[in-house]
N, C-alpha and C positions, 0 to 999 in steps of 0.2 A: 823586095821582101816587105811584107805587110808591117806597118808601124802603127800600133793602136793609138799612140799619142797624136801622131800626125792626123790620123783619121778623125779623132775626136775634135781637134781644133779646126780641121777642114769643114766639119759639120756645124761648128759652133762659132765661126768667125764673127758673125753679127752679134751674137750674145756677148762675146768678149769685148767688142767695141762698146756695147752698152753697159757692161758690168760695173765699171768704175763710176758711173754717173746715175745708175738706175735706182739708187736708194741712198738715204742719208748715211747708212752704215758704210757703204762702199765709198761715198764721197769723203767720209772721215778718213778712210785708208789713203785715198788720193792726196788729201791735204797733209796728213802726217808724213807721207813719203816725200812730198814736195818740201816740207820744212827741213828735212835732212838734205835733200838736194840743194836747197838754198844755202845751207850751212857749209857744205863740203865742196861743192862745185867751184871751179875757178870762174873768174868773171867772163871768160870767153874760152873757146876751144872746140875740139872735135870729140864727139861722144858716140860710142857704140851702144845701141839699144839691142842687146842680144836676147832673143825671145820676146821681141817687142810687139808681137801679135799685130793687130790692126792699127797700131800707131798712136795710142793716146799720149804716151810720154814723149815720143818723137815729136809730135805736133806741138805739145806744150813747150818743150825745150827749144824747138826751132823758132817759135814765136819770140823767144827771149834772145835770139841771135846766135845760138850755138849751131855748129854744123853737125849733122846727124848722119849716121849709117844705121839702118834697121836690118836685122837678120832674124828670121824666124823659120822654124821647121815646117810650118804649114804654108803650102802654096796659096790656099784660099785666104789665109790671113794676110799674106804678103800682097796679094792682088787687092784686097780691101784696103790695106794700108796705102797703097799707091793712090787709090781713088780718094781716100780721106785726106791725104797729104795735099793732093792737087786741089781739092775742094776748100781746104783751109788756107790756101794761098801761100804755102811755105815750101813749095817744091824746090825753090832756089837754094834753100838752106839744107836740103837733104841730098847727100852725095850718092847714096846707094840704098836700094831696097832689094834684098835678096833672100831666097829660100835656101837654107843650109842647116846642117847639123852643128850644134854648139860645141861639139867635141872636135870639129875639124874646120878651122877657119883659115885654111891655107891660102885663100884668095885675098886675105887681108895682110898687109905688111907688118913687120915687127915694129913695136914702139911707135904706133901711129895715132893713139887716142889719149886724150887728157882725162877721160873717165869712161868706165864701162858700166852699163846697167845690165845686170843678169837676173832679171826678175821673172823667174819661171823655170828655166832649164834644170836647175839643181834638184828640185823636188820631183822631176820627171825622170831621174836617172837612179834607179834602184841599186845599181852596183857602185860601190865606192870608187873603183878604178875609173868608171865613167865620169863621176863627179870631179875627180882629180883632173882628168883629161880636159874637162870643160874649164875648170879654174886655171889650169896651166895655159890654155889657149887665151883666156882673158888676160893673164899676166903677160903673155908674149906680146899681145897687141897693145898693151898699156905702156905709155911713156914712163920714165922714171918719176916717182912720186905721184903718179896718176892714182885716181880713186876708183875703187870698185864698190858698187851698190848691188848686193845680191839678196834675194829673198829665199827663205827656207820655211818649212812648216814643221812645228814641233809635234812630237808623238802624241801628246795628250789632245792635240787639236782634232785628230780623227774621232776620238771618243766624244769630245764636246760637240762636234758637228753632228755626230750620230744622234745625240740627245736632242739637239736643236731641230734636226730635220725629221725626227720621229722614225728613224731607221733602227734605233737601238733595240726596240722590242723584236723586230724582225731578225736582227742578228742573233740575239739571245735565243730566240725560238728555233732558228734553223741552222745557224753555224756559230755556236758559242765559242768554238776554238779560235774564231777570228779575233776575239778580244785578246787572247793570249798571244796570238800571232803578231798583232800590231805592236804590243808592248815589248815582245822579245826581239822582233826583227825590223820593225819600222815599215813593214810592207803589209798590204792586205788586198785580197781579191774583192773586197767590198767597198773600196774607195770609189767615189762617184766618177772620178777621172782615172783612166788607166795608167799603169806603171808609175805609181806614186811612191815616194820615199818620205817617211815622217821621221825626223831626226831628233836626237837629244841636243839641246842648245849648245852644249859644250863641244859637240863634234865639229862645229864650224871652225873653231880655232885650229884644230888638227888639219882640216882640209886646206885652210889657207896657208898654214905653215908649210905643208907639203907642196904648195904651189908657188911659193915665193912671194906671198902677200902677207902683210902684217895686219892683224885684227885691230881695228880702232874702236868700234862701237857696235852694240847689238840692241835693237829696239823692237818692241811690239808695235805693230802697225795700228793697233786700236787702244793700247794702254789699258786702263781700267774698264774700258767699254767693250772689250772683246766679247763677241757672241751676243751682244745686246741689240739685235736688229730692231725689235719692236720698240724698245725704249728710245733709241736714237731717232726713230721715225716720229715719235711723239715730241721729243725735245726739239727737233729741227723746225717745228712750227713757231717756236719762240726764238727770235734772233739773239736776244741777250742770253738765254739759257744755252743755246747752241755755242755761242762764243765762250761762255764760261766752261762748258764741257770740253771744248777743244783745248782750252788752256790746261785743264786738268789732265786730259789725255796726253798732251805733249809733256807735261810735268811728270807723268807716271810711266811713260812708255819705255824708259831705260832702266826702271827699277828692276833689280834682279828677280824680285818676287812676281813680276808680270810675265817673265819670258817663257817659262815652260808650259804655261797654260794659254799662251797667245794663239790666235788663229794663224797669223803669219808673223815672221820675224824679218826685219830688215837688217842686214849686216853691212857695215861700212869697213872697208879695208884699204890699205895703201901699199903700193908696190915699193 
């Protein structure tokens, strides 16, 4: 059966590899997420990178001595991940790289990971039951007291991105009902990536509770700098200014006022 999400990432595996380093804005996201990984990961252990794409986080964490398993829906991303892992010289730290659906991880044993990164699958599952299936699989393979790191996309993010990418005028002119659709249902046929779900931040607690995971923290991946691509590009040229902004972003990213209008949210949970 045709899977539009898989097709999209098969066609964009190289773009995904570059995404987190190709602009100061995306590097900020990478740094913020790593700050939470540093805070909550154990000193050593086994990590599942679910929806790990071409392997940016797998490689970063393998270099720090963790043992990694990477799973992604896209075979092209998995193939690229194998190449990148080998080129980075961390293949001995990576136990497995596999193409699979995040809702069915039956090839992975129960209680086998000290942490799970689920940074992608949840916002590509428009049906609530599928999101719960994904999270329950995460919980199943997590050891007691293991940590989950999951990303979601807030509902307002779709509209803020439309304004930033200049597609808002096109939506208003041709399909104005899409604006009502996204706010009412969290889905839209106008998302740049297929089969997206844009949530309300409060939903994540319900999903985790239904999956046997306790919510610990929710953070915006860009804090007060959300959607400020051009501003971050300018600030990045000044090291002192960049470091000052990074401090402010980390200070602001868990502020409740930053969450609903963030581009991405990072959720931390405990089994």
